[in-house]
N, C-alpha and C positions, 0 to 999 in steps of 0.2 A: 456458752454459744459460741462456736470455734471461731479461731481469728482468723484471717487471711493471711495465707506465709508469705505475701508482697508487702513492702514498705507502705505507708499512706501514700508518699510522693508517687511511688509506680502504681500503686491504685489508681489515683487520680489521672494519672496519665492512661491507664487502660481504661479509665470510664471515657476520658475524653475521646479515646480512641473507638470504642466501642459505638458512642453517640457520633463520631463522624463518620462512621460506618455505615449507623441506620439511618442517619440522615442523606448516606449517599445511596443506600438501595431505595428509600421512599422516591427520591425525587428520578432516581434511573429508571423504575417502575412507573411513576409519574409519565415519565420521557415516551414510554413504552405505551402509552395508555391514551395520552392528551395530543399527541402532534400527529394525528392521524390524518389529518388535512393540510398536508403541505405541498402547495400546487410552486410549481417551477415557472419563474416571472422570465419576460423576457428580455427586461435590464440585467438581469443574471446572467441568462445565456451570452449575454453580451459582452460584458465582463469576462465572462469565463472564454468565449472565444478571443480576445485580443489578450488575456494573460497565455494563451495556448500560441497563439503567432510568436512572442516574446520567447515563449522557451521552445518552442521549436526551430527559432530561429538560432538560439542560443546554441543549443544542440548541434546542429548543422556547423555553425562556426567551429565547434569543437572537433568534430568528427573530420571535418574538410583539413585540420591541421595537424599532419603528423605528427607534430613534437607535443601536443596535447592530447587528442584523442579520448583520452579518459579525463575523467570529470577531476578526479586527485591532482594529474597533471598541472591543472590549473588552481592549485591553491597555494597558502604562503608555505616554504619549506617547512617551518617547524611543523604544521599542521599535518600535510604530506608525509613527513618522517614518521610522527606520531599513530597515524592511520598503517602505514605500510608495518610497523612495528607490530601493532596489533595483527595484522592479518598474517604476520608469518608466524606468530603464537597461535594460529587457527580459529582466532575471531571474528565475529562480523562485527560490522562498524556502520551504523546507521546515522545519518545527518539530515535536518533540514536544509531543503533547497532553499540558496540564497543569490540574490543577483538575477533575476530574472526581470524584474520590473526596472525600467530603464529610470535614473534618479531624479531626470527631469519631468518624469511624469506622473501626473493626478491621476490616484489608481484607486478603487475600492469596488467590493461584491455585494450591492443591493441584494437584500435577504437572501445571500447566502455566504459559504466559506470555502476557501481554497485551499487544499492540504496538499502539500508539495515536499517529498521527501526522497533523500536516495539512500542507497547502503550497496557495501561490498564484500566481496567474500572471495577468498583464494583456493581453488581447488586444486591438490595435490594428486600430481600424476593422473590427470585427466587431460584428454586430447580436446582440441578445438571442435573435431569434425565429432567427437562422440557426444558433448554436451549438446551441441546443434541438433543433433539429431533426436535427443533425449527431448529436446523444449520443442520441438516440431512434432513429436507423438502425440498429437492433442487426444487422438482417441482414449488415450488411456492416462489423460492427467488426473481424473478422479480417482481418488486413492494415493495419491503421489503428493497431492498438497491438498491442507488440511481444510480449505476455505472450498474445494470444489470437490463438489456433489456427485454432479455428473459431467461428463466431457464429450463432445465430438466433433469430429471432425467434417465441418459442411463442404469446403472446396478447396482444393489447390491449384493455382494458375500462376506456374515458375516461382516466383520467391515470396508470393503472396497468398498466406493463409486466412480462411475465413472458418471458426469453429462456433460451438455453440457449448457456453459453461453455465451449468448450475451453481450458484455461488450462496454461501451463506457465511454472517460476518456475528459474532456474538460478544455482548459486554453484558457482564451481569444479567439484570433482568431483560435485556433488549436482544434479542435474535432478529434477522431478519434474512430473508432468503430472495433471491434473483434469477431470474431468464436474463440471461445475457448473449448477444452476438457480438464478435469482436474479431478485428483485422489486423492482422500481423504482417508487416513487409520484413524481408531481411535483407541485408547486404555486405558483402563480402571487400575487404581491402587487403587483398594479399592472402596470402595462404596463414599470416597467424592474426588476423584481426576482423572482427566483424560488429556489425549494430542489428539493433532491431527496434519498431516503433509496432506500440499495438493499440489500439482502438477499439472503445465498445462503442460500437454503431448502435446497439439498442440495450437498454437495462429497465426491465419490469421488474417491480418489487410484487413478490406471491403474496395473496391473501389466503388465509387457512393453508397453507403450506403441509404436505402429507397428508392430507384428509382427501373424501371424495368431493369435498367442495371446494377446493382449491382451484386459483382463478388467477390471472394476471390483473393486477392494477395498471391502469392508464402510465404509459413512461411518464415523468414530469409529474403525476398528481397521485401520493404517495405520502410515506411517512420523511419524507425528504434526508435518509441520511445517504444517498449513494444515486447522485443524478447523472455525473460524467465519469470517465476513466480514460487515462493516457499513462502509457509506459514506454519507455526507452531504456533499451537493454544496451550494453557496451561488453563486448568480449576480445581479451588480450591473451594471446598464447603465449608464457613465460617459461620457455626452456621445456620440461616436463608437466609442466601447471598451466591453469587457466585461470586469470583475475577475469572477475564479474563485476560490473556495476551496473544495480537497476535503480533507475530514477521512475517514481510514480506521481501522478499529479491526478487529482481527483475533486470533484464539486459535491457538495452538502448545502442543505439549507442552515441557514445561522441557529446558533443556541437559542432555545426557546429563553424569554425575559425569565421566565418563572423561576428557575435556575441559574442564569448566566449570574449570579451573583452571590451563589453558594461558595464557598471555600473549597477549590481543589475539584467541583466537580467539572466543572467547563473543561479542564485540561484532562480530567480522565475521560470523558468521552472523547475527546479531541485525540487521543491517543492513538484509537482504533486503525488510523490508515498505518502510522509507524508501524503499528503490532502484524499489520496486515503482511507490509513489507519485508520488515524482519522474518516473518514467519516464511515466505516463500524463497529467500536466500537460505535459510534451514533447511527446509525441505529438499532444494536441490542438494546442498553439501551432503546431508544424510543420506541421501539416494544413489549420488553419484560417488560417496568418499567412504564407503562402508568403514565404519568402528573395528578395529583389530577386536579379536573374540581375546575374551580375560585367558 
């Protein structure tokens, strides 16, 4: 009988890793099949609305203060320096958003979870005007961003854009498709700064996507992976470059108890909002700052 080329200790580690992967696969498969009936509750919406009020107020305070404006300008000097060093080297930084809920407030989200992240990227040799033109070209977001399958500008009134996105989000055995309508409002702060706020006004998960029987599920009565979505953008021209910050908050159902206590599974599922935000920043960087040919 042929012997394994790996030491016994490593064989044991590989075996445990395979077992964890198998358990994760089974759990995620079960998730995709068993949470087909998740209904958005009134108390969940109330908690979300309360949280968004705090988040909007925080954003407005920062935008209205010329010395702050950017999220990273309110961070501890050491963390800010670390982020800026990473940006200069060409990396993208993503952090969990903190400090939204007042310290004195008692807050929970019944039957739901709020996922709030922010990230930043430095776009080399890009003008603010060119970047805004790219972002406001909603007819062509499909193909530029991996999660956007179809896109269409519905209307434009001044600095207010209303658009349609057909979104897809995948994680292992779980894939969800959505028809969404969103509104984005842009604001300029002189010639070197701008911001925007994008709100999904309608999110409907699709049943049997890509087939003749495709249909929209009633909003708020689906698998509960994405019930609400708000994004805040900040842009600052720095010489020939543009610094971009993207902050995103989304609402989902809570993690079903069948997998909540399985090691690592909950964190694995909850990583999707973070990964989506990072993917958006990567896509913008790759499109706006093409890599030099070898």
